[in-house]
C-alpha positions, 0 to 999 in steps of 0.5 A, spaced: 545 142 182 548 146 176 551 153 177 546 155 172 540 153 176 543 156 182 543 162 179 536 162 176 532 158 181 531 164 186 529 168 180 524 163 177 521 162 184 520 170 185 517 170 179 512 165 180 510 168 187 509 174 183 505 171 178 501 167 184 499 174 187 496 176 180 488 176 180 486 171 175 483 177 171 490 180 170 491 175 164 496 179 160 500 180 166 500 173 168 502 171 161 508 176 161 510 172 167 509 166 164 513 168 158 519 170 163 519 164 167 519 159 161 525 163 158 529 162 164 527 155 164 529 154 157 536 158 158 537 153 164 536 147 160 540 150 154 546 151 158 546 144 162 545 141 155 551 145 152 555 143 158 554 136 157 558 136 151 564 140 154 
């Protein structure tokens, strides 16, 4: 596993758990968690892509 994944995977897992605890009626809060998760996942992919050319 890449170092960046080792760094961010626990954070993403924590956010996913918090997201899953929210009720389905809490749409805005759920969307906020989804945006943060997607941002971190994009950060991982970008970093791995960047490292592949280093």
